[in-house]
Backbone as ProteinMPNN parsed JSONL, in Angstrom:
{"seq_chain_A": "MVGNKRIGSKFDDFLAQDGTLAEVEAVAIKRVLAWQIEHAMKEDRITKAEMAERMGTSRSSLDRFLNPAITSVTLHTMGQAAAALGKILHIELLDAPMGLTAHI", "coords_chain_A": {"N_chain_A": [[-37.739, 13.941, -80.191], [-39.976, 14.008, -77.641], [-41.852, 16.631, -76.357], [-39.549, 18.091, -75.597], [-38.333, 19.323, -73.243], [-36.782, 21.843, -71.309], [-33.856, 21.542, -69.402], [-32.628, 22.613, -66.337], [-31.639, 26.053, -65.72], [-31.48, 29.582, -66.559], [-28.259, 30.916, -67.467], [-27.504, 33.243, -66.148], [-28.923, 32.962, -63.77], [-27.546, 30.839, -62.625], [-25.002, 32.02, -62.252], [-25.728, 34.008, -60.438], [-26.536, 32.482, -58.225], [-24.12, 31.304, -57.707], [-22.732, 33.452, -56.871], [-21.194, 35.071, -58.473], [-22.181, 36.74, -60.396], [-22.233, 39.624, -60.459], [-19.514, 40.226, -60.725], [-18.877, 39.002, -63.197], [-20.571, 40.447, -64.884], [-19.453, 43.002, -64.551], [-16.92, 42.679, -65.713], [-17.724, 42.137, -68.337], [-19.009, 44.557, -69.043], [-16.844, 46.313, -68.804], [-15.163, 45.291, -70.817], [-16.639, 45.905, -73.121], [-16.717, 48.72, -72.933], [-13.932, 49.326, -73.06], [-13.403, 48.324, -75.628], [-15.04, 50.039, -77.163], [-13.804, 52.527, -76.687], [-11.198, 52.075, -77.722], [-11.889, 51.531, -80.368], [-13.01, 53.996, -81.176], [-10.728, 55.56, -80.91], [-9.117, 54.464, -82.924], [-10.684, 55.038, -85.183], [-10.534, 57.842, -85.189], [-7.891, 58.132, -85.476], [-6.153, 58.37, -83.225], [-3.403, 58.19, -81.194], [-2.2, 56.139, -78.464], [-0.519, 57.593, -76.808], [-1.298, 60.235, -77.396], [-3.973, 60.104, -76.611], [-3.702, 59.605, -73.854], [-2.507, 62.003, -73.11], [-4.579, 63.808, -73.718], [-6.397, 62.999, -71.806], [-5.118, 63.695, -69.563], [-3.399, 61.975, -68.211], [-1.126, 59.19, -67.662], [0.549, 57.099, -70.083], [0.769, 54.454, -69.24], [-1.285, 54.351, -67.35], [-3.453, 54.684, -69.045], [-3.223, 52.317, -70.515], [-3.87, 50.46, -68.493], [-6.493, 51.252, -68.063], [-7.615, 50.548, -70.528], [-7.388, 47.829, -70.426], [-9.345, 45.083, -70.454], [-9.694, 43.28, -68.368], [-9.24, 44.566, -66.012], [-11.298, 45.882, -63.814], [-11.659, 47.895, -62.0], [-12.299, 50.848, -62.357], [-12.742, 54.319, -62.237], [-15.65, 56.462, -62.341], [-14.94, 59.005, -63.0], [-12.57, 58.652, -64.531], [-13.644, 57.224, -66.689], [-15.333, 59.178, -67.709], [-13.435, 61.124, -68.416], [-12.124, 59.796, -70.522], [-14.199, 59.563, -72.386], [-14.735, 62.31, -72.858], [-12.287, 63.07, -73.941], [-12.491, 62.017, -76.409], [-14.464, 63.446, -77.517], [-16.988, 62.671, -76.796], [-19.835, 61.586, -74.788], [-20.436, 60.061, -71.626], [-22.815, 57.693, -70.835], [-24.748, 56.511, -68.31], [-27.069, 54.418, -66.725], [-29.55, 53.549, -64.307], [-31.186, 50.551, -63.895], [-34.057, 48.438, -63.376], [-33.594, 45.27, -61.883], [-33.945, 42.058, -63.425], [-36.671, 39.936, -62.451], [-35.996, 38.128, -59.571], [-33.263, 38.198, -59.856], [-30.512, 39.578, -58.391], [-27.716, 41.574, -58.145], [-24.768, 41.455, -56.273], [-22.391, 43.594, -55.193]], "CA_chain_A": [[-37.849, 14.07, -78.761], [-41.299, 14.471, -77.284], [-41.91, 17.648, -75.314], [-38.323, 18.877, -75.634], [-38.297, 20.152, -72.049], [-35.476, 22.381, -70.932], [-33.353, 21.122, -68.101], [-31.804, 23.671, -65.773], [-32.161, 27.408, -65.774], [-30.629, 30.503, -67.293], [-26.89, 31.032, -66.993], [-27.485, 34.338, -65.168], [-29.391, 32.405, -62.499], [-26.429, 30.053, -62.097], [-23.985, 32.954, -61.773], [-26.266, 34.665, -59.248], [-26.467, 31.512, -57.133], [-22.701, 31.084, -57.462], [-22.2, 34.681, -56.294], [-20.233, 35.695, -59.388], [-22.891, 37.493, -61.435], [-21.781, 41.021, -60.502], [-18.145, 40.243, -61.243], [-18.936, 38.663, -64.623], [-21.178, 41.596, -65.561], [-18.485, 44.101, -64.52], [-15.906, 42.378, -66.728], [-18.359, 42.296, -69.653], [-19.204, 45.989, -69.283], [-15.515, 46.907, -69.017], [-14.693, 44.879, -72.15], [-17.37, 46.696, -74.116], [-16.244, 50.096, -72.846], [-12.56, 49.371, -73.586], [-13.496, 48.152, -77.075], [-15.592, 51.255, -77.741], [-12.773, 53.569, -76.612], [-10.158, 51.745, -78.704], [-12.482, 51.678, -81.707], [-13.099, 55.429, -81.449], [-9.358, 56.042, -81.094], [-8.677, 54.041, -84.263], [-11.445, 55.816, -86.17], [-10.041, 59.213, -85.188], [-6.426, 58.043, -85.602], [-5.57, 58.918, -81.998], [-2.473, 57.251, -80.579], [-2.346, 56.012, -77.012], [0.185, 58.724, -76.181], [-2.155, 61.41, -77.538], [-5.165, 59.889, -75.785], [-3.291, 59.799, -72.465], [-2.312, 63.439, -72.919], [-5.909, 64.433, -73.693], [-7.051, 62.629, -70.549], [-4.324, 64.201, -68.448], [-2.898, 60.818, -67.473], [0.043, 58.561, -68.27], [0.291, 56.024, -71.048], [0.565, 53.208, -68.49], [-2.639, 54.425, -66.777], [-4.377, 54.431, -70.153], [-3.153, 50.884, -70.8], [-4.665, 49.781, -67.452], [-7.891, 51.583, -68.345], [-8.053, 49.794, -71.705], [-7.297, 46.404, -70.143], [-10.707, 44.675, -70.086], [-9.714, 42.467, -67.152], [-9.159, 45.45, -64.839], [-12.636, 46.489, -63.73], [-11.694, 48.973, -61.007], [-12.136, 52.122, -63.055], [-13.66, 55.304, -61.677], [-16.514, 57.194, -63.261], [-14.154, 60.154, -63.445], [-11.698, 58.199, -65.615], [-14.489, 56.911, -67.849], [-15.769, 60.458, -68.251], [-12.275, 61.742, -69.077], [-11.906, 59.097, -71.79], [-15.276, 59.975, -73.292], [-14.513, 63.714, -73.218], [-11.096, 63.138, -74.791], [-12.91, 61.591, -77.751], [-15.598, 64.265, -77.935], [-18.198, 61.883, -76.551], [-20.334, 61.631, -73.424], [-20.654, 58.772, -70.99], [-24.214, 57.564, -70.41], [-24.948, 55.402, -67.373], [-28.412, 54.481, -66.167], [-29.941, 52.553, -63.323], [-32.335, 49.786, -64.375], [-34.571, 47.402, -62.485], [-33.063, 43.938, -62.142], [-34.982, 41.082, -63.748], [-37.245, 39.29, -61.276], [-35.227, 37.03, -59.022], [-31.818, 38.416, -60.006], [-29.929, 40.767, -57.773], [-26.254, 41.491, -58.147], [-24.138, 41.959, -55.056], [-21.02, 44.054, -55.5]], "C_chain_A": [[-39.206, 14.693, -78.437], [-41.21, 15.483, -76.151], [-40.7, 18.57, -75.264], [-38.231, 19.849, -74.457], [-36.868, 20.61, -71.758], [-35.101, 21.865, -69.552], [-32.469, 22.246, -67.583], [-32.461, 25.025, -65.898], [-31.201, 28.284, -66.563], [-29.252, 30.596, -66.647], [-26.752, 32.148, -65.953], [-27.922, 33.843, -63.791], [-28.272, 31.612, -61.82], [-25.366, 30.967, -61.506], [-24.439, 33.677, -60.507], [-26.171, 33.74, -58.041], [-25.018, 31.274, -56.719], [-22.046, 32.307, -56.811], [-21.22, 35.414, -57.184], [-20.888, 36.556, -60.464], [-22.375, 38.921, -61.561], [-20.389, 41.129, -61.103], [-18.124, 39.969, -62.748], [-19.532, 39.828, -65.409], [-20.21, 42.771, -65.621], [-17.407, 43.898, -65.582], [-16.492, 42.583, -68.127], [-18.547, 43.77, -70.002], [-17.871, 46.659, -69.584], [-14.968, 46.535, -70.384], [-15.358, 45.695, -73.243], [-16.874, 48.135, -74.115], [-14.831, 50.231, -73.425], [-12.567, 49.235, -75.107], [-14.009, 49.424, -77.741], [-14.556, 52.386, -77.762], [-11.693, 53.304, -77.662], [-10.659, 51.912, -80.134], [-12.559, 53.159, -82.098], [-11.708, 56.028, -81.671], [-8.845, 55.684, -82.488], [-9.379, 54.846, -85.346], [-10.899, 57.234, -86.315], [-8.518, 59.296, -85.319], [-5.712, 58.728, -84.425], [-4.662, 57.844, -81.394], [-2.745, 57.169, -79.086], [-1.664, 57.17, -76.295], [-0.676, 59.985, -76.249], [-3.398, 61.297, -76.662], [-4.828, 60.126, -74.31], [-3.102, 61.281, -72.173], [-3.651, 64.163, -72.835], [-6.626, 64.178, -72.38], [-6.311, 63.186, -69.342], [-3.779, 63.087, -67.575], [-1.679, 60.255, -68.185], [-0.375, 57.467, -69.243], [0.034, 54.706, -70.307], [-0.811, 53.188, -67.82], [-3.687, 54.159, -67.851], [-4.393, 52.949, -70.502], [-3.955, 50.083, -69.773], [-6.15, 50.021, -67.693], [-8.43, 50.743, -69.506], [-7.99, 48.279, -71.512], [-8.675, 45.926, -69.66], [-10.792, 43.863, -68.801], [-9.672, 43.318, -65.887], [-10.465, 46.242, -64.763], [-12.709, 47.649, -62.75], [-11.344, 50.305, -61.658], [-13.16, 53.095, -62.491], [-14.53, 55.927, -62.76], [-15.778, 58.4, -63.825], [-13.269, 59.775, -64.636], [-12.5, 57.874, -66.864], [-14.966, 58.191, -68.518], [-14.651, 61.184, -68.97], [-12.027, 61.11, -70.444], [-12.957, 59.51, -72.813], [-15.045, 61.399, -73.778], [-13.32, 63.865, -74.158], [-11.407, 62.753, -76.234], [-14.086, 62.413, -78.27], [-16.932, 63.551, -77.776], [-18.671, 62.111, -75.116], [-20.497, 60.204, -72.922], [-22.084, 58.736, -70.487], [-24.331, 56.316, -69.549], [-26.354, 55.532, -66.829], [-28.66, 53.328, -65.223], [-31.215, 51.878, -63.813], [-32.797, 48.806, -63.315], [-33.963, 46.062, -62.885], [-34.215, 43.02, -62.541], [-35.435, 40.363, -62.481], [-36.363, 38.12, -60.829], [-33.723, 37.195, -59.131], [-31.411, 39.685, -59.3], [-28.431, 40.561, -57.73], [-25.728, 42.099, -56.857], [-22.7, 42.322, -55.386], [-20.271, 44.247, -54.216]], "O_chain_A": [[-39.53, 15.78, -78.914], [-40.58, 15.233, -75.123], [-40.843, 19.74, -74.91], [-38.07, 21.053, -74.652], [-35.899, 19.872, -71.936], [-35.94, 21.77, -68.656], [-31.643, 22.774, -68.327], [-33.662, 25.14, -66.144], [-30.238, 27.799, -67.157], [-29.098, 30.383, -65.444], [-25.985, 32.024, -64.999], [-27.365, 34.25, -62.772], [-28.075, 31.7, -60.608], [-24.88, 30.731, -60.399], [-23.636, 33.929, -59.609], [-25.771, 34.167, -56.958], [-24.721, 31.069, -55.542], [-20.945, 32.213, -56.268], [-20.489, 36.286, -56.715], [-20.2, 37.05, -61.358], [-22.107, 39.379, -62.671], [-20.12, 42.027, -61.901], [-17.415, 40.65, -63.488], [-19.042, 40.157, -66.489], [-20.148, 43.466, -66.635], [-17.025, 44.844, -66.271], [-15.83, 43.139, -69.003], [-18.273, 44.183, -71.129], [-17.771, 47.473, -70.502], [-14.366, 47.376, -71.052], [-14.699, 46.126, -74.189], [-16.635, 48.71, -75.177], [-14.566, 51.152, -74.197], [-11.833, 49.94, -75.799], [-13.477, 49.844, -78.769], [-14.451, 53.115, -78.748], [-11.317, 54.209, -78.407], [-9.927, 52.384, -81.004], [-12.211, 53.527, -83.221], [-11.533, 56.901, -82.521], [-8.213, 56.505, -83.152], [-8.751, 55.285, -86.309], [-10.81, 57.763, -87.422], [-7.936, 60.38, -85.279], [-4.806, 59.541, -84.607], [-5.104, 56.729, -81.12], [-3.431, 58.019, -78.517], [-2.171, 57.67, -75.29], [-0.774, 60.722, -75.269], [-3.823, 62.274, -76.046], [-5.592, 60.78, -73.599], [-3.494, 61.761, -71.11], [-3.839, 65.03, -71.981], [-7.37, 65.029, -71.893], [-6.825, 63.151, -68.224], [-3.701, 63.224, -66.354], [-1.25, 60.794, -69.205], [-1.506, 56.982, -69.216], [-0.83, 53.93, -70.713], [-1.439, 52.133, -67.729], [-4.689, 53.49, -67.598], [-5.456, 52.384, -70.758], [-4.644, 49.13, -70.137], [-6.966, 49.111, -67.547], [-9.57, 50.282, -69.465], [-8.488, 47.528, -72.351], [-9.121, 46.316, -68.581], [-11.864, 43.772, -68.203], [-10.029, 42.843, -64.809], [-10.697, 47.156, -65.554], [-13.736, 48.325, -62.681], [-10.231, 50.811, -61.518], [-14.319, 52.732, -62.291], [-14.183, 55.918, -63.941], [-15.969, 58.771, -64.983], [-13.226, 60.495, -65.634], [-12.086, 58.208, -67.974], [-15.001, 58.282, -69.745], [-14.877, 61.795, -70.014], [-11.751, 61.815, -71.414], [-12.635, 59.775, -73.971], [-15.146, 61.671, -74.974], [-13.343, 64.695, -75.067], [-10.68, 63.117, -77.158], [-14.639, 62.119, -79.33], [-17.879, 63.796, -78.523], [-17.983, 62.757, -74.326], [-20.673, 59.269, -73.702], [-22.52, 59.651, -69.787], [-24.049, 55.206, -70.0], [-26.793, 56.635, -66.502], [-28.049, 52.266, -65.336], [-32.205, 52.546, -64.11], [-32.017, 48.394, -62.456], [-33.833, 45.755, -64.07], [-35.334, 43.18, -62.055], [-34.654, 40.205, -61.543], [-36.034, 37.238, -61.622], [-32.975, 36.405, -58.554], [-31.932, 40.76, -59.599], [-27.944, 39.504, -57.329], [-26.204, 43.144, -56.414], [-21.903, 41.48, -55.8], [-19.101, 44.63, -54.235]]}, "name": "protein", "num_of_chains": 1, "seq": "MVGNKRIGSKFDDFLAQDGTLAEVEAVAIKRVLAWQIEHAMKEDRITKAEMAERMGTSRSSLDRFLNPAITSVTLHTMGQAAAALGKILHIELLDAPMGLTAHI"}
């Protein structure tokens, strides 16, 4: 194939135009956070019941928190989970790539 030109644009551009970029990013971030929390719990051999107790919440609330599809989690809850594992939560504000802005 001569020139091998790309057709189309980046997937992020498509999601931005579609208006779903922020939602997709929120789900991805939540999945990573839930995985990290569960991984740390397994490493430290912490049961869900013990984790919920450390966080001062119920087991069902912890299950909702660990559900990657549920993105409506407060910073307070994320901080409680981190503290319960002896960790800190680090969040930072970054410049969006040129042409991409997420609307929440």
